Every structure is written in structure tokens, then in C-alpha cells.
C-alpha positions as CSV (number, residue, x, y, z in Angstrom):
1,X,-164.9,-13.0,-26.6
2,X,-161.7,-11.1,-27.6
3,X,-161.4,-7.5,-26.4
4,X,-160.6,-6.3,-30.0
5,X,-163.9,-7.6,-31.4
6,X,-165.6,-4.2,-31.2
7,X,-164.2,-1.2,-32.9
8,X,-166.6,1.1,-31.1
9,X,-168.7,0.6,-28.0
10,X,-171.4,3.1,-27.0
11,X,-172.5,3.2,-23.3
12,X,-175.8,5.0,-23.1
13,X,-177.9,6.4,-20.2
14,X,-180.7,8.8,-19.7
15,X,-179.0,11.4,-17.5
16,X,-176.3,11.6,-14.8
17,X,-176.9,13.5,-11.6
18,X,-173.8,13.4,-9.4
19,X,-174.7,10.1,-7.7
20,X,-175.7,8.5,-11.0
21,X,-172.3,9.2,-12.5
22,X,-170.5,7.8,-9.4
23,X,-172.2,4.5,-9.5
24,X,-171.5,4.1,-13.3
25,X,-167.8,4.5,-12.8
26,X,-167.2,0.8,-12.0
27,X,-168.9,-0.2,-15.3
28,X,-166.7,2.3,-17.2
29,X,-163.6,0.9,-15.6
30,X,-164.7,-2.6,-16.5
31,X,-165.3,-1.6,-20.1
32,X,-161.9,0.0,-20.4
33,X,-160.3,-3.1,-18.9
34,X,-162.1,-5.6,-21.1
35,X,-161.9,-3.5,-24.3
36,X,-158.6,-1.5,-24.2
37,X,-158.4,-1.2,-28.0
38,X,-162.1,-0.2,-28.6
39,X,-163.2,3.4,-29.0
40,X,-165.6,3.9,-26.1
41,X,-168.3,6.5,-26.3
42,X,-170.4,7.6,-23.3
43,X,-173.7,9.2,-24.3
44,X,-176.8,10.5,-22.5
45,X,-180.2,11.9,-23.5
46,X,-179.7,14.7,-20.9
47,X,-176.8,16.2,-18.9
48,X,-174.0,14.2,-17.3
49,X,-171.8,14.8,-14.2
50,X,-169.1,12.8,-16.0
51,X,-168.8,15.7,-18.5
52,X,-167.7,18.2,-15.7
53,X,-167.7,17.4,-12.0
54,X,-166.5,13.7,-12.4
55,X,-164.4,14.2,-15.5
56,X,-161.1,13.9,-13.6
57,X,-162.1,10.5,-12.3
58,X,-163.9,9.1,-15.4
59,X,-162.7,11.1,-18.4
60,X,-159.8,8.8,-19.1
61,X,-162.0,5.7,-19.1
62,X,-163.9,6.8,-22.3
63,X,-162.8,8.3,-25.5
64,X,-165.7,10.6,-26.1
65,X,-168.6,12.0,-24.0
66,X,-171.7,13.0,-25.9
67,X,-174.5,14.5,-23.8
68,X,-178.0,15.4,-24.9
69,X,-177.6,13.2,-28.0
70,X,-180.2,10.7,-29.1
71,X,-178.9,7.1,-29.3
72,X,-179.8,6.8,-33.0
73,X,-177.6,9.8,-33.8
74,X,-174.7,8.4,-31.9
75,X,-175.0,5.1,-33.7
76,X,-175.2,6.8,-37.1
77,X,-172.1,8.9,-36.3
78,X,-170.0,5.9,-35.3
79,X,-171.2,3.3,-37.7
80,X,-168.6,3.4,-40.4
81,X,-168.8,-0.1,-41.7
82,X,-165.3,-1.1,-40.3
83,X,-165.4,-3.5,-37.4
84,X,-168.3,-4.2,-35.2
85,X,-170.3,-1.8,-33.1
86,X,-171.7,-2.6,-29.6
87,X,-174.3,-0.7,-27.6
88,X,-174.7,-1.1,-23.8
89,X,-177.9,0.6,-22.7
90,X,-178.0,1.6,-19.1
91,X,-181.5,3.1,-19.3
92,X,-184.4,1.5,-17.4
93,X,-187.5,2.3,-19.4
94,X,-188.8,-0.9,-21.0
95,X,-190.4,1.2,-23.8
96,X,-187.1,2.8,-24.7
97,X,-185.2,-0.5,-24.5
98,X,-187.7,-2.3,-26.7
99,X,-187.6,0.5,-29.2
100,X,-183.8,0.5,-29.3
101,X,-183.7,-3.3,-29.6
102,X,-186.2,-3.4,-32.5
103,X,-184.3,-0.6,-34.3
104,X,-181.0,-2.5,-34.2
105,X,-182.4,-5.9,-35.3
106,X,-180.5,-7.2,-38.4
107,X,-177.9,-4.5,-38.4
108,X,-175.1,-6.5,-36.9
109,X,-174.9,-4.4,-33.8
110,X,-174.4,-6.1,-30.4
111,X,-176.9,-4.9,-27.9
112,X,-176.9,-5.3,-24.1
113,X,-179.9,-3.8,-22.4
114,X,-180.8,-3.1,-18.8
115,X,-183.9,-5.2,-19.2
116,X,-185.5,-7.7,-16.7
117,X,-183.5,-10.9,-16.7
118,X,-181.4,-9.4,-19.5
119,X,-184.0,-10.9,-21.9
120,X,-183.3,-8.6,-24.8
121,X,-179.8,-9.9,-25.1
122,X,-180.4,-13.5,-24.2
123,X,-178.5,-15.9,-26.5
124,X,-179.1,-19.6,-27.3
125,X,-177.2,-21.7,-24.9
126,X,-177.1,-19.1,-22.1
127,X,-178.6,-19.7,-18.7
128,X,-181.3,-17.1,-17.8
129,X,-180.1,-14.8,-15.1
130,X,-181.7,-12.0,-13.0
131,X,-180.3,-8.5,-12.9
132,X,-178.4,-7.7,-9.7
133,X,-180.4,-5.5,-7.3
134,X,-178.1,-2.5,-7.1
135,X,-177.8,-0.3,-10.1
136,X,-174.0,-0.1,-10.0
137,X,-173.8,-3.9,-10.2
138,X,-176.5,-4.0,-13.0
139,X,-174.4,-1.7,-15.2
140,X,-171.3,-3.6,-14.4
141,X,-173.0,-6.9,-15.2
142,X,-173.9,-5.6,-18.7
143,X,-170.3,-4.9,-19.4
144,X,-169.4,-8.4,-18.2
145,X,-172.0,-9.9,-20.5
146,X,-170.7,-8.0,-23.5
147,X,-167.1,-9.1,-22.6
148,X,-168.2,-12.7,-21.9
149,X,-166.2,-12.9,-18.7
150,X,-166.1,-11.7,-15.1
151,X,-164.4,-8.3,-14.5
152,X,-163.1,-6.5,-11.4
153,X,-165.7,-4.2,-9.7
154,X,-164.0,-1.1,-8.4
155,X,-165.9,1.9,-7.1
156,X,-163.1,3.7,-5.3
157,X,-161.9,7.2,-6.0
158,X,-158.9,9.0,-4.7
159,X,-158.4,12.8,-3.9
160,X,-155.4,14.7,-5.2
161,X,-152.5,15.9,-3.0
162,X,-153.8,19.4,-2.7
163,X,-157.2,18.2,-1.4
164,X,-155.5,15.9,1.1
165,X,-153.3,18.8,2.3
166,X,-156.4,21.0,2.7
167,X,-158.3,18.3,4.5
168,X,-155.4,17.8,7.0
169,X,-155.6,21.5,7.8
170,X,-159.4,21.3,8.3
171,X,-159.1,18.2,10.5
172,X,-156.7,20.2,12.8
173,X,-155.1,17.0,13.9
174,X,-157.6,16.6,16.7
175,X,-157.9,13.3,18.5
176,X,-161.7,13.4,18.9
177,X,-163.8,11.4,16.4
178,X,-164.2,13.6,13.3
179,X,-167.8,13.8,12.0
180,X,-168.7,15.5,8.7
181,X,-172.2,16.8,8.2
182,X,-173.6,18.0,4.9
183,X,-177.2,19.2,4.8
184,X,-177.4,21.2,1.5
185,X,-179.1,19.7,-1.5
186,X,-182.4,19.4,-3.4
187,X,-185.7,19.8,-1.6
188,X,-186.2,16.1,-0.8
189,X,-182.5,15.6,0.3
190,X,-182.0,18.6,2.6
191,X,-181.7,18.7,6.3
192,X,-183.0,21.7,8.4
193,X,-181.0,24.1,10.5
194,X,-182.8,22.8,13.5
195,X,-181.7,19.2,12.8
196,X,-178.0,20.2,12.2
197,X,-177.9,22.4,15.4
198,X,-179.4,19.7,17.6
199,X,-177.2,17.0,16.1
200,X,-174.1,19.2,16.6
201,X,-175.0,20.1,20.1
202,X,-175.6,16.5,21.1
203,X,-172.5,15.0,19.5
204,X,-170.1,17.8,20.5
205,X,-171.3,17.3,24.1
206,X,-170.3,13.6,23.7
207,X,-166.8,14.8,22.7
208,X,-166.9,14.6,18.9
209,X,-165.3,17.0,16.5
210,X,-167.9,18.2,14.0
211,X,-167.3,19.8,10.7
212,X,-170.2,21.2,8.6
213,X,-169.5,21.3,4.9
214,X,-171.6,23.4,2.6
215,X,-172.2,21.5,-0.6
216,X,-174.0,22.7,-3.7
217,X,-177.8,23.3,-3.4
218,X,-179.9,25.1,-0.9
219,X,-179.8,24.4,2.9
220,X,-179.3,25.8,6.3
221,X,-177.9,29.4,6.6
222,X,-174.2,29.2,7.6
223,X,-174.4,32.4,9.6
224,X,-177.4,31.0,11.6
225,X,-175.5,27.8,12.3
226,X,-172.4,29.7,13.5
227,X,-174.6,31.7,15.9
228,X,-176.5,28.7,17.2
229,X,-173.6,26.3,17.6
230,X,-170.4,28.2,18.1
231,X,-168.3,25.0,18.4
232,X,-169.5,23.7,15.1
233,X,-166.8,24.3,12.5
234,X,-168.1,25.5,9.2
235,X,-166.5,25.0,5.7
236,X,-167.7,26.4,2.4
237,X,-166.0,23.9,0.2
238,X,-166.6,26.1,-2.9
239,X,-164.6,28.9,-1.3
240,X,-161.4,26.8,-1.0
241,X,-159.3,28.1,-4.0
242,X,-157.5,25.8,-6.3
243,X,-159.2,22.6,-5.1
244,X,-162.3,21.0,-6.6
245,X,-165.3,20.6,-4.3
246,X,-165.5,16.9,-5.0
247,X,-161.8,16.4,-4.1
248,X,-162.2,18.3,-0.8
249,X,-165.1,16.0,0.1
250,X,-163.2,12.9,-0.9
251,X,-160.2,14.0,1.2
252,X,-162.4,14.8,4.2
253,X,-164.1,11.5,3.8
254,X,-160.7,9.7,4.2
255,X,-160.1,11.6,7.5
256,X,-163.6,11.3,8.9
257,X,-164.9,8.7,11.3
258,X,-168.4,9.3,10.2
259,X,-170.5,11.2,7.6
260,X,-174.1,12.3,8.3
261,X,-176.3,13.5,5.5
262,X,-179.2,12.7,3.2
263,X,-179.1,10.0,0.5
264,X,-177.6,11.4,-2.6
265,X,-174.5,12.4,-4.5
266,X,-172.4,13.3,-1.4
267,X,-173.2,10.0,0.3
268,X,-172.2,8.1,-2.8
269,X,-169.0,10.2,-3.0
270,X,-168.2,9.3,0.7
271,X,-168.7,5.6,-0.1
272,X,-165.9,5.8,-2.7
273,X,-163.4,6.5,0.1
274,X,-165.2,4.0,2.4
275,X,-166.4,6.5,5.0
276,X,-168.8,5.1,7.6
277,X,-172.1,7.0,7.4
278,X,-175.6,7.7,8.6
279,X,-177.9,8.6,5.8
280,X,-181.5,9.8,5.7
281,X,-183.5,8.3,2.8
282,X,-186.3,10.4,1.5
283,X,-188.0,7.4,-0.2
284,X,-185.3,6.2,-2.7
285,X,-185.2,2.4,-3.2
286,X,-182.2,1.5,-1.1
287,X,-181.8,-1.9,-2.8
288,X,-181.0,0.0,-6.0
289,X,-179.4,3.2,-4.7
290,X,-177.7,2.4,-1.4
291,X,-174.2,3.8,-1.1
292,X,-171.6,1.2,-2.0
293,X,-170.5,0.5,1.5
294,X,-171.2,-2.1,4.2
295,X,-170.8,0.6,6.9
296,X,-174.1,2.5,6.4
297,X,-176.9,3.1,8.8
298,X,-180.0,4.0,6.8
299,X,-182.8,6.0,8.4
300,X,-186.0,5.8,6.4
301,X,-187.7,9.2,6.7
302,X,-191.1,7.7,5.9
303,X,-190.8,5.6,9.0
304,X,-188.8,7.9,11.3
305,X,-190.6,11.2,10.6
306,X,-194.3,12.0,11.2
307,X,-194.4,13.8,7.8
308,X,-192.2,11.4,5.9
309,X,-189.7,14.1,5.1
310,X,-185.9,14.1,5.6
311,X,-186.1,17.5,7.2
312,X,-188.5,16.3,9.9
313,X,-186.6,13.2,11.2
314,X,-186.0,13.8,14.9
315,X,-182.4,14.7,15.7
316,X,-182.4,12.2,18.6
317,X,-182.9,9.4,16.0
318,X,-180.0,10.6,14.0
319,X,-177.8,11.0,17.1
320,X,-178.6,7.4,18.2
321,X,-177.6,6.1,14.8
322,X,-174.4,8.1,14.8
323,X,-173.5,6.7,18.3
324,X,-174.0,3.2,17.1
325,X,-171.7,3.7,14.1
326,X,-169.0,5.4,16.2
327,X,-169.1,2.6,18.7
328,X,-167.9,0.1,16.0
329,X,-165.1,2.4,14.8
330,X,-165.0,0.3,11.7
331,X,-164.1,1.4,8.1
332,X,-165.2,-0.7,5.1
333,X,-162.1,-1.9,3.2
334,X,-163.5,-4.8,1.1
335,X,-160.4,-5.2,-0.9
336,X,-158.0,-4.7,2.0
337,X,-159.2,-7.1,4.8
338,X,-156.1,-6.6,6.9
339,X,-157.1,-2.9,7.2
340,X,-160.8,-3.4,7.8
341,X,-160.6,-2.9,11.6
342,X,-158.8,0.4,11.5
343,X,-160.6,3.6,12.5
344,X,-160.2,6.9,10.7
345,X,-158.4,8.2,13.8
346,X,-155.8,5.4,13.4
347,X,-155.3,6.5,9.8
348,X,-154.6,10.0,11.0
349,X,-152.4,9.1,13.9
350,X,-150.3,6.6,12.0
351,X,-150.2,8.6,8.8
352,X,-151.2,5.5,6.7
353,X,-152.4,7.3,3.6
354,X,-149.3,6.6,1.6
355,X,-149.3,2.9,2.7
356,X,-153.0,2.6,1.7
357,X,-152.3,4.2,-1.7
358,X,-149.5,1.7,-2.4
359,X,-151.6,-1.2,-1.3
360,X,-154.5,-0.2,-3.5
């Protein structure tokens, strides 16, 4: 199927929290690769992190971002009778997908839907196929089906020079393993001050260098943490002027030997720079929402906590998982196998960031 076949392509989702937007970036990249001459529209029924917090990374991959816009209105606004229109529907509700499919019948609009076994867009002569388990691969597979060919899957992001310079300063050039902890977030993805203090005490006693980063949302009081664990270094990423909070986290993730936090947007962000991590899952389906990395130790709070809550997972369980990850000293570089065995400390000591950038 030639890339110029569609004049306009509409990619549509329900809403994008930070993690949702991150795992859709590979599909956006694939769409721009397969259809360089098409006008690509990204639309959502609700808000989208691609509109603001992820715009630097994804804004150039689409030609327009329309949030809080019904799909029918998007189609009406971009159906001008010249060339063909395609819709790739990332939503998961069978009712919405069936309604959209029925409304597009006979209108000459190509429709790819995130439906079981891709049944809504099955064509005569095609072999039936199941959807991939992880959402990021499902979205990417929809673009591949529209293009009629396999496409590169790339989830990586890269911080800017200012963020890397700030991260180098925060890392202090120390030779102990650098561990990033983030415990702020929504109610189900928030660690307690008791957990953070106990984890910090235990890992600092083992010789690690710990950095607590305050991310958006509620969480432990920074003043309380400073009093309880004087050796724990605290960073309010929003207070670093001139550098986006996401960029700071990306750059710190490049330096870090390990990230500890709850499943969510920050974990997905760390996966884009291949940071080893220990994450606490509050009940999310890990087959669908696991960070895109092979270096993740998942602690299921429903199994590890007497209450089933992230905030009640024993600190000892988290420390044991962190020690297992640090013992491997392995970073996940799936596209760069000759770098796969390097630890973050080796990256800092050998100043390999520029070499890695050129290789990527």
C-alpha cells in the first residue's frame, strides 16, 4: 500500500494521561514513517499529554492535535472529497468501536480499530491475527495494518542538553550506585513517607547514592523526608528553572542505576531511556501496561501488601527487589546489543552519552 494513498489520517484515542501518551509515541513515529506525505491528525475525546507535556517529543510527528473533539466532528472537518481518509481508532470500548465502524460503512474511509483479533478491519484473503498483549504494540500494529507492512518500533526519548547538564550536577559525579526514587502521584500510585524513609535508610547503609525527585501530584512531605533521612538528597524538579520536568527525569534516568516508584507515567518515562527499575503495581494489568523495558522488577501490591495498597508494601520487599536489580548492573539496550552489559556508572565514568547518541 503506497504511503501517499491517504491524504489525511486521523489517529483517535479516548484520553492521554502521561503514561498513555508515552506508549502511543511508537505508533505516531510509525505513522509518520509510513505516511510522510499524509496530513496526520491526533484526536482525543478528553485531554492529552501530547498537547503539552509531551509535545516536544511528539508534536513533530503529527500535523494537528485536536483534544476533546468527537470523532465524527474530526471526520467531518477533514473529509473534503480529495484523496482518501483513514481512521486508526486506539480506543478499547467495543461499543464505541462498533458504533464508529457502522457510521463509516460505505463512505470510502479506511478504518483500523483496536478490536479483538482486529475483526472490524479484517479483509478477504487476510489471515486472522490476535492483538499483541501490550497496548503500545497494539497501537503500533494498527499502523502497520494500515500501511500494509512492518514498521520500526521505537519508544526511546532523549533529553535536551540543558537537562543533561542539570542531571550531571545533581548526580555529583559520585561513584556509588545512583538510585532515583519518586513517590508523588495519584492516590493509588503514591508511596508513603515511611516507605521512602525506610528504603533510603536501608540502601544508603548499603552504600548507594539516593536522590528523591518530587514529581507532580501529592506525596510525602519534603521537609519531613529531609528531617528523617538527612543523607537523602531531595530535588523538586519543578523548581529547576529553564528545564522541563520531563526532561530532567529523562536525563536523571540516563544517569541512574535504578529507579524505584509506582507504576505510572514516571516509570514509562524512565523506560524510554532504558533505566532499570523496581515498580509497585497497584492493580494495573502488567501485560498491557508494563513499562517498555526488559529490566523491570514488578512488585504486585495485592500480593505483597496486607491491604493491597502500594503505600503498604513493606519497605523490606522493595529493598530486596532493588538489591536484586543492582546485582545485575544491567541496562536494557535492545537496539544496541554491544552496549547491553554496561551499567549506568560506566556511562558516567566513560562519558559515553555522545557515543550513544551517535549510535542511536
